[in-house]
C-alpha positions as CSV (number, residue, x, y, z in Angstrom):
1,M,-19.9,-3.0,-12.2
2,K,-16.7,-4.9,-12.8
3,Y,-13.8,-3.4,-14.7
4,T,-10.9,-5.0,-16.5
5,A,-7.7,-3.4,-17.8
6,R,-4.8,-4.8,-19.9
7,L,-1.5,-4.0,-18.2
8,R,1.3,-3.3,-20.7
9,A,3.2,-0.5,-18.9
10,P,3.9,0.7,-15.4
11,A,1.4,3.5,-16.0
12,D,-1.3,0.9,-16.8
13,F,-0.6,-0.9,-13.6
14,G,-0.6,2.3,-11.6
15,L,-3.9,3.4,-13.1
16,A,-5.5,0.0,-12.3
17,I,-4.4,0.2,-8.7
18,Q,-5.7,3.8,-8.4
19,Q,-9.1,2.9,-9.9
20,A,-9.5,-0.2,-7.7
21,R,-8.6,1.9,-4.7
22,L,-11.1,4.6,-5.5
23,D,-13.8,1.9,-6.3
24,R,-13.3,0.6,-2.7
25,G,-13.5,4.2,-1.3
26,L,-10.0,4.0,0.1
27,S,-7.4,6.8,0.5
28,Q,-3.8,6.1,-0.5
29,T,-3.0,6.1,3.3
30,E,-5.7,3.5,4.0
31,L,-4.5,1.3,1.1
32,A,-0.9,1.6,2.2
33,E,-1.8,0.5,5.7
34,E,-3.7,-2.6,4.3
35,A,-0.7,-3.5,2.2
36,S,1.9,-2.7,4.8
37,L,3.5,0.0,2.6
38,R,4.2,3.7,2.9
39,Q,1.7,6.1,1.4
40,S,4.5,7.5,-0.7
41,T,5.0,4.1,-2.3
42,V,1.3,3.9,-3.2
43,S,1.5,7.4,-4.7
44,E,4.6,6.5,-6.8
45,I,3.0,3.3,-8.1
46,E,-0.3,5.1,-9.0
47,S,1.7,7.8,-10.8
48,G,3.2,5.1,-13.0
49,K,6.7,5.1,-11.6
50,A,8.4,2.0,-12.8
51,T,10.4,-0.2,-10.5
52,I,13.1,-2.5,-11.8
53,Y,10.9,-5.5,-10.9
54,L,7.8,-4.2,-12.5
55,R,9.6,-3.4,-15.7
56,Q,11.2,-6.8,-15.8
57,M,7.9,-8.5,-15.1
58,L,6.2,-6.6,-17.9
59,E,9.1,-7.2,-20.3
60,L,9.0,-11.0,-19.5
61,A,5.3,-11.1,-20.1
62,R,5.7,-9.2,-23.5
63,A,8.6,-11.5,-24.6
64,S,6.7,-14.7,-23.7
65,G,3.5,-13.6,-25.2
66,C,1.7,-13.5,-21.9
67,E,-0.9,-10.8,-21.3
68,I,-1.5,-9.4,-17.8
69,F,-4.9,-8.1,-16.8
70,A,-6.3,-6.5,-13.7
71,S,-9.9,-6.6,-12.7
72,W,-11.8,-4.8,-9.9
73,G,-15.2,-3.8,-8.8
74,E,-18.3,-5.6,-7.9
75,E,-19.0,-8.9,-9.5
76,D,-22.4,-9.6,-11.1
77,A,-24.7,-10.9,-8.4
78,D,-25.6,-13.9,-10.5
79,A,-22.0,-14.7,-11.4
80,P,-20.3,-17.7,-9.6
81,R,-17.6,-16.7,-7.2
82,S,-14.3,-18.5,-7.1
């Protein structure tokens, strides 16, 4: 199943990262290693802690009328891959 979420706030972003991580069966430590981050950073992001850059990015998207979405999960077997 493929999931999509609209990202309007740091908590939306964190939840999408958490759900995608869980969908892949990864621990926070494993995801952190793949992304060259500390586990505590992954934890903070998943809990919705806003960084100055994330807040600025979301504010710029809102002000410009741009919508940001995240998608994760398995694609439909018949769907074309990009």
